[in-house]
C-alpha positions in Angstrom: -29.3 0.7 -57.8 -28.8 0.4 -53.9 -28.5 3.3 -51.9 -25.2 4.4 -50.4 -25.5 5.1 -46.4 -23.0 6.4 -43.9 -23.3 6.1 -40.2 -21.9 8.5 -37.1 -22.0 7.3 -33.8 -21.5 10.0 -31.5 -20.3 10.2 -28.0 -17.4 10.8 -25.9 -18.1 7.8 -23.9 -17.7 5.5 -27.2 -14.0 7.0 -27.7 -13.1 6.6 -24.3 -13.8 2.8 -24.5 -16.7 3.3 -21.6 -19.4 2.4 -23.8 -19.5 -0.2 -26.5 -21.0 1.0 -29.9 -23.4 -2.0 -30.7 -25.9 0.5 -32.4 -23.6 0.8 -35.4 -23.5 -2.9 -36.1 -27.1 -3.4 -35.7 -27.7 -0.3 -38.0 -25.2 -2.2 -40.5 -27.2 -5.5 -40.6 -30.8 -3.6 -41.2 -29.5 -1.5 -44.0 -27.7 -4.7 -45.5 -31.2 -6.5 -45.4 -32.9 -3.8 -47.3 -30.6 -4.3 -50.2 -28.4 -1.2 -49.6 -25.0 -0.8 -48.0 -22.9 1.0 -45.9 -19.9 2.8 -47.2 -18.6 4.2 -44.1 -18.9 4.2 -40.4 -17.2 6.4 -37.8 -17.1 7.2 -34.0 -17.0 10.8 -33.4 -16.9 13.0 -30.3 -19.4 15.2 -28.9 -17.9 18.0 -30.5 -20.0 20.2 -32.8 -17.2 21.0 -35.0 -16.3 17.5 -35.5 -19.7 16.4 -36.1 -20.4 19.2 -38.8 -17.3 18.2 -40.5 -18.1 14.5 -40.8 -21.7 14.9 -42.2 -20.6 17.5 -44.5 -18.0 14.9 -45.5 -20.6 12.2 -46.2 -22.9 14.8 -48.2 -19.7 15.6 -50.2 -19.1 11.8 -50.9 -22.8 11.7 -52.2 -24.3 9.4 -49.2 -28.2 9.2 -50.0 -28.9 8.5 -46.2 -26.4 9.5 -43.2 -27.6 7.6 -39.9 -26.4 9.6 -37.0 -26.7 8.0 -33.4 -26.2 9.6 -30.0 -26.1 13.2 -28.3 -30.0 14.3 -28.7 -30.8 14.2 -24.9 -31.3 17.1 -22.3 -27.6 17.0 -21.1 -25.1 20.0 -22.0 -22.7 17.2 -23.5 -25.6 16.2 -25.8 -24.6 18.3 -29.0 -25.1 16.4 -32.1 -27.8 18.8 -33.6 -25.8 21.6 -33.1 -23.1 19.9 -35.2 -26.0 19.0 -37.9 -27.2 22.2 -38.2 -23.4 23.9 -38.4 -23.0 21.4 -41.9 -26.4 22.4 -43.1 -25.6 26.1 -42.6 -28.9 26.5 -40.7 -29.8 27.8 -37.0 -31.2 25.8 -34.3 -35.0 26.5 -33.6 -37.8 25.1 -31.2 -40.0 23.0 -33.2 -43.7 22.9 -32.4 -44.4 19.6 -33.3 -40.9 18.4 -31.3 -42.3 20.5 -28.2 -45.7 18.7 -27.9 -43.8 15.0 -28.4 -41.8 16.1 -25.6 -44.3 17.4 -23.3 -46.5 14.5 -24.2 -43.8 12.1 -22.9 -43.1 13.7 -19.6 -46.6 14.0 -19.0 -47.2 10.5 -19.2 -43.9 9.5 -17.4 -45.2 11.5 -14.3 -48.3 10.0 -14.3 -46.8 6.7 -14.4 -44.7 8.0 -11.5 -41.2 7.8 -13.4 -40.4 11.4 -12.9 -41.2 14.1 -10.2 -42.9 16.6 -12.3 -44.1 16.9 -15.8 -42.8 20.6 -16.2 -41.0 21.4 -19.8 -37.7 22.5 -17.9 -34.9 24.2 -20.3 -33.2 20.9 -20.3 -36.2 19.0 -21.5 -36.9 21.6 -24.1 -33.6 21.4 -25.6 -34.6 17.9 -26.8 -37.5 20.0 -28.9 -34.6 22.3 -30.5 -33.9 21.1 -33.9 -31.9 22.2 -37.2 -34.5 24.7 -39.1 -36.1 23.0 -41.9 -35.9 19.4 -39.8 -38.7 17.4 -38.5 -39.1 15.3 -35.6 -39.9 11.7 -35.8 -41.9 10.1 -32.9 -39.8 8.4 -30.1 -42.2 5.4 -28.9 -39.6 4.2 -26.1 -38.0 7.5 -24.9 -38.0 11.4 -24.4 -36.1 12.5 -27.5 -37.6 12.7 -30.6 -35.4 11.4 -33.5 -34.7 14.2 -36.2 -35.0 13.9 -40.0 -33.2 16.8 -42.2 -33.2 16.5 -46.1 -30.5 18.3 -47.8 -30.3 18.1 -51.6 -30.3 14.2 -52.5 -29.1 13.6 -49.0 -31.5 12.5 -45.9 -30.0 12.9 -42.4 -31.8 10.9 -39.7 -30.4 11.5 -36.3 -31.3 9.0 -33.6 -31.0 8.6 -29.8 -27.9 6.3 -28.5 -30.0 4.2 -26.1 -30.4 1.1 -28.2 -33.8 0.3 -27.4 -35.1 3.8 -28.1 -33.0 3.6 -31.6 -34.3 0.4 -32.8 -38.0 1.4 -31.7 -37.7 4.4 -33.9 -36.2 2.6 -36.9 -38.4 0.0 -36.9 -41.5 2.0 -36.3 -42.1 5.7 -36.9 -39.0 6.1 -39.2 -39.7 3.0 -41.6 -41.6 5.1 -44.3 -39.1 7.7 -44.5 -36.4 5.0 -44.7 -38.2 3.2 -47.6 -38.6 6.2 -49.5 -34.4 6.7 -49.1 -33.3 3.0 -49.6 -36.1 2.0 -52.1 -37.2 -1.3 -52.4 -34.7 -4.2 -52.4 -33.4 -7.0 -50.4 -30.1 -8.8 -49.8 -29.4 -12.5 -49.4 -26.4 -14.5 -47.9 -25.0 -17.9 -48.7 -22.0 -19.5 -47.0 -20.0 -22.3 -48.9 -16.8 -24.3 -47.3 -13.8 -24.3 -49.4 -11.5 -27.4 -48.7 -8.3 -25.6 -48.6 -6.4 -24.2 -45.7 -4.4 -21.7 -47.3 -6.5 -18.2 -48.2 -3.8 -16.9 -50.6 -4.4 -20.2 -52.7 -7.7 -19.4 -53.3 -7.6 -15.6 -53.6 -7.3 -15.4 -57.6 -10.6 -17.4 -57.9 -12.5 -15.4 -55.6 -11.3 -12.1 -57.3 -12.5 -13.6 -60.8 -15.8 -14.7 -59.5 -16.5 -11.4 -57.8 -15.3 -9.8 -61.2 -18.2 -11.9 -63.1 -20.4 -10.8 -60.4 -20.3 -7.3 -59.2 -23.6 -7.3 -57.5 -22.5 -10.3 -55.2 -19.9 -9.6 -52.4 -17.5 -12.2 -52.1 -15.8 -12.7 -48.7 -13.2 -15.5 -47.4 -13.1 -16.0 -43.5 -9.6 -16.6 -42.8 -8.5 -19.7 -40.3 -5.4 -21.3 -38.7 -3.1 -23.4 -40.9 -3.4 -26.3 -38.7 -7.2 -26.8 -38.3 -7.5 -28.6 -41.8 -11.2 -27.7 -41.6 -11.3 -25.5 -44.6 -12.0 -21.9 -45.1 -15.5 -20.4 -45.1 -16.7 -18.0 -48.1 -19.5 -15.7 -47.8 -21.5 -14.7 -50.6 -23.7 -11.8 -50.2 -26.3 -10.3 -53.5 -28.4 -7.5 -53.3 -31.3 -7.3 -55.7 -35.0 -5.8 -56.4 -36.4 -9.1 -54.8 -35.7 -12.3 -53.0 -35.8 -14.3 -56.5 -33.4 -12.2 -58.4 -31.0 -12.3 -55.3 -31.3 -16.0 -55.0 -30.6 -16.3 -58.7 -27.3 -14.4 -58.4 -26.0 -16.3 -55.7 -27.0 -19.6 -57.6 -25.1 -18.3 -60.2 -21.7 -17.0 -58.2 -21.8 -20.3 -56.2 -21.4 -22.4 -59.5 -18.8 -20.3 -60.6 -17.0 -20.7 -57.2 -17.4 -24.6 -57.4 -16.1 -24.7 -60.9 -12.8 -22.8 -59.6 -12.3 -24.5 -56.2 -13.1 -27.5 -54.0 -16.3 -26.2 -52.6 -18.1 -28.9 -50.3 
């Protein structure tokens, strides 16, 4: 069975409309491609109490994986780990391995002439203070390590909000941990064109096909009535391997063709 995932994107700048949240869209695509599914995604301010409430809610809903993005940096408004620690009921503590990761990163940045000094200032050390019981995951691009914390049947992963750093960690050092949670699985998509202009007229057939194939997600994409070009229908199947996903799509597509004028 595919794992259930929730995503929390942290940052006042997201909710103030200053920065567009592209990370959630990218993560949704990665989770889907791995054969799992995102049940819920939320934008949350840099407020430890609000972050804690969202994390606790996701745990209560039985999420296998919670992906939290943003708020891991050195400034005072970066408070994501404080919120996660509150939800877990544990203190924040300096982590030796995280401290070494931060120290090595700033030493390399100093050698490259990117920063004026390599010293571990209090602001830099803040990125090595993690919820007790958590482990750091190397950031191959930036300074702040990602953070992994397991609470019962839920794995919480906190990622930097900078897209390049998030992607570098997700596709690199974090991958084995993700595979352990999400398991083996794939998702496959197929798009069909139904020669109708009225989405409501095709709704009963779509519902019937979705009921016959519960492992296939069936979604129509509405268009205006005047185009006369038909309506696109997307089928998405999750399975243990590509062959099984393909067979599920074949069967669902055939069932749709039997009920609607599909091109």
